[in-house]
N, C-alpha and C positions, 0 to 999 in steps of 0.2 A: 264559364265566364264570358265576357263580351270581347269583341275585337278591340285591340289597342292599335289604333291607326298609326301611332308613332313607330310601330314595328313593321309597317308595310313599306317596302322600298321598291321603286321601279328601277330595274337594272338596265333594260334595253328595250328598243323597239325591234321587232322582227317582222318587217313588212307592216301589215295592218294590225299585228298582234303585239302585245306587250309581254315582257318577261319580268316577273316580280319575285321578291323574296319576302317572306313573313315568318316571324318567330313568335312563339307563345308557349305558355305552360299548359294550354288546353290540349285535350286529346283530339286526334284527327276527326273522330266522329262528331265532336262539337264544332270543329272548324268547318267541316263540309255541310253543316246543318243549314237549313233554309234561312236566308237573310243574315247570316253571320257577317257578311261584308256589305250589308245594306248602307251603312253610314259612309262608305267610300265608293258608292256606285259611280260617282263622277270621275273616279280614277281608274275604273276598270272598263273593259269591253268584252263582248262575247268572244270566246276563243283565246283570251289572254291566259297565260300559264303562270301559276303561282307555285314557287318552290317553298314548301312549308316545313319548318322545324317546329315540331310540337312535343308533347310528352304523354306517355302512357304509364301511369303508376310511378312517376318520377323518372322514367327512362326516356331519354330524348329519342324522337323518331324523325324520319324524313319522308315526306310524301310530295308528289307532284299533283296539283289539282288544276282543273280547267274551268274557266267561267262559262257556264252553260247558258244562263240568261242574266241580263243586267238591265234593269229599269229603275226608275225612282221608286217603284212600289215593290220590287223584289229582285233579289240576287240569288242565283243558285250556282253551286259549283259541284263538280264531280271529281272523284278521286281517279287520277290517271292510272294507266297500267303500263 
């Protein structure tokens, strides 16, 4: 599926970085796919953290991802560890 921007919330600023929450029925593999967050690139910065509640086979999951690149032509995220 595609990003539902109404489900992305900025919770706080942590210095130069933002902390966000996002929930979706998409699997984390889809959510960390290239340009999933492209339509909201103006709301994100490199090194922002996004706490993601997604789903795998109907089971809710929780992942922490980091914005690796963020431009008007591309947004990439990585799954944190």
